[in-house]
N, C-alpha and C positions, 0 to 999 in steps of 0.2 A: 426556770424549769428545774425540777429535781433530777438528780443523776439516776443512772440506771440501777444502782444499788438501792436507792430510796424507793424507786418504783417497784423493784423486785420484792422489797420488804413489804410494801403496801399490798401488792398482789397476794403475797403469802397470807396476810391477814384476811384478805377478801375471800380466800378459799373457805372460810368458816361461815360465810353468809347463808342464812336460812330465810331471811325476810328483808325486804327493801322498802323503806319509807321515803316518800318524796314530798318536798314542798311543792306547791302548785304554781304560784305566780313567778314567772321568769325562770322556772325550772322545767316544767312540762309545757306550760302555756306562755305564749309570747305576750305577756301582760303589758310590758312597757309600750309595745307597739299599739295594742288595742286601746290603751289608756290615752296615748297621744291622739289617736283618732277621735275618741270620745270627747276629749278636752277641746279639740278644734271645733267639733260640732256644737258643744255647749257654748263656746265662745262666740260662735256665729249667731246663736240665738240672742245672746246679750247684745251684740252689735245691731241686730235687726230691731231690737227694742230700744235703741239709743242708749245702751248701758255699757258701751265699749270701755274695757279696762276696769270695770267696777270690782271685779274679782281677779286677782293675779292668776295667770294660767297655771303657775306651779302649785296653786292652791286648789284649783278646780278638780283635778283628778282625785286627790285625797278625799275631798268633800263628797264627790260623786260616789265613790265606793263605800264610804262610811255612813254619812248621814243624809246625803242627797237634798231633797227638797227643803227640809227644815232649816238646815244651815244656809242653803242658797238664799232663802227668804230673808234670814237675819243679816247676811252679808250684803245683800242688795238693798235692804231697808225699803222693801216694797209692801204695800198694804194687803195685797192678795197673793195667792199662790200660783197665779197664772204663769209668770215667767219662770219661776223655779221648776214648775211641773213640766213646762215645755223644754227646759234645759235638760232635765233628767230623761225625759222621753227620747229626745233627739240623741243624747249621749248614749243611752242604752241601745237604741236601734243601731247606731253606728258601731258601737263596741262589738255587738254580736255579729254584725256583718263582717267584721274584721277579726273574728275569733280564729286564731291559728295555734296549732301545736308546733313545737320545735321539731325539725326534721329528725327522724329516727325514733321518735317517742313511741309510736304504736308498735314498731318492730321490737323495741326493747321490752315493752310490756307483754307482747306475745311470747317472747323468749322466757320471761319470768314465769308465765303460766306453764309453758312447756317444761321448764326446769322443776316445776313443783314448788316454787318459792312463794311465800305469802307476800302481799304488798299492801301498802296503805298510802293515802294522801293525808298529810298533816298540814293544815293551813290556818293562818290567822285571817280574821275578817268577818264581815256580816254574813250570816248563814244564807240569806236569800241570794246574795250575789255569788258567793263561792259555789253553792250548789248549782245555780244556773250555769255557771261557766263549766263546771264538771259535767253536767248532763248534756249541755249543748255541744260540747267538744267531743262527746263520745267516750270520755275517759272512764266513766263509771262502769262500763262494760268490762274493763280490763283490770279493775282494782278491787281487792277484797274488802278493804275498810276505808272509810272516809271520816276523818276527825276534823271538824271545823270548830275553832275556838269558841264562837258564840253558842254552839250547841252544848258545850260542856261548862257553862257558867262563865264564859268570858275569859277563861284561862288561856293566855296566849304564849306562843314561843317568845323568848327562850326559857320560860318558867319550866322547871323540871316536871311539874305535875302533868303537863300535856304529853310529854314524852313517856312518862311512866304509865299514864293511862293507855297510850298507844301500845306499849309493850304488853300490858295486861290483856288487851283485846286480841293481839296477835298471838299471845302465849309463846313468845320466843325470847330467850335470854338477850340482854342488851348487847353482850359481846358477840352475838351472832346476828345482830341486826344492823343493817347499813342505812344511814340517813343521807339522802342526797338533796342538796339545796344550793341556793345562790347567795344567801345572805350570811355573812360571817357572824353577825351578832345573834340573829334569831335562830338560824339553822345550825351552824357549826358549833358555836358556843353552847347552845342549849342541848344538842344531841350528845356532845362530848361530856357534858355535865352529868349525864346518866350512863356514861360508858358505852355509848353506841359507837360503831365505826362511822366515819364521815367521809363523804366525797363532795367537793365543791365544784359546781359547774359555772364556768365563766361566761354567763349570759345575762342579758338584761341590765338594769340600771346600776347593779352593784359590781359589774364585771371588772371595773378598774380598781376596786378597793383591795388593799393588801392587809393581811393579818397583822395586828398590833401586839399580839402576845401569843404564847404557846396554846392557850385555851381556845383561840380562834383559828388555829392552824389545822387544816384538815389532813386526813391520812393521804389524800390524793386530790389533785385539781385536774379537771378535764375541760377542754375547750367547748364541748357541746354535749348535750344529753345523749346523743347518738353514739358517743365514744365509750359510754359506760360498759356496753356489752363486750367490747374488746378486752377490757381489764377484768371484767367479772367472769365471763364464760370461757374465754380462751384458756384461762389458767385454773378455773374453779374445778371442784371435784365432780361437778355435774357435766363437764364439757363433753365427755364421751357420749352422754345421752343426747347431746345436741348436734352431733356430727351427722 
């Protein structure tokens, strides 16, 4: 944990915030949990068809969110698309049934709106899945802009182009834009590379990872997304408007 002087220094920088950008998966949305549920559902379909263990469980989640039926068919080495289709349908239904935002997410986004700050979600992944998660979770109602990597030619974080594109859409300088994410490589490294302020949230599958170099070290680390408001609004120049 950083000392009080380090936190005070971080908060001082956060006072400049005019826009906040968020990663989606494991930052706002409990993706690790819903992926686990989806994987268990797809695994059961394999077992029901006598294909137990044909695809390792740690591979199923990535295939589901990325290529789905096509890769499942290749990995299972089956002649028809029946089992892969059933796996995807079952996994999708289960995932959406277990769609959950992290506690405090909606309250934080409401405060952003009330403070007059711009907001964006910047996420890697397939457009159809990312948009469905954003729409079904209700996040779209609270967010100004959504940038999905597939929608802009497959440019993914941490490439600087996706962050630069986001800044151009928001029309806010990088040093007055805060990026909040859980992944040291994709989120923190990428955002710092274009001079954004960064806050890392210790949630999801990357929570135990530690920065390996200064480029991956965020301005501030918080234990949950709901804690961001404490650091951002209690000390920011807009706090008087939020009392």
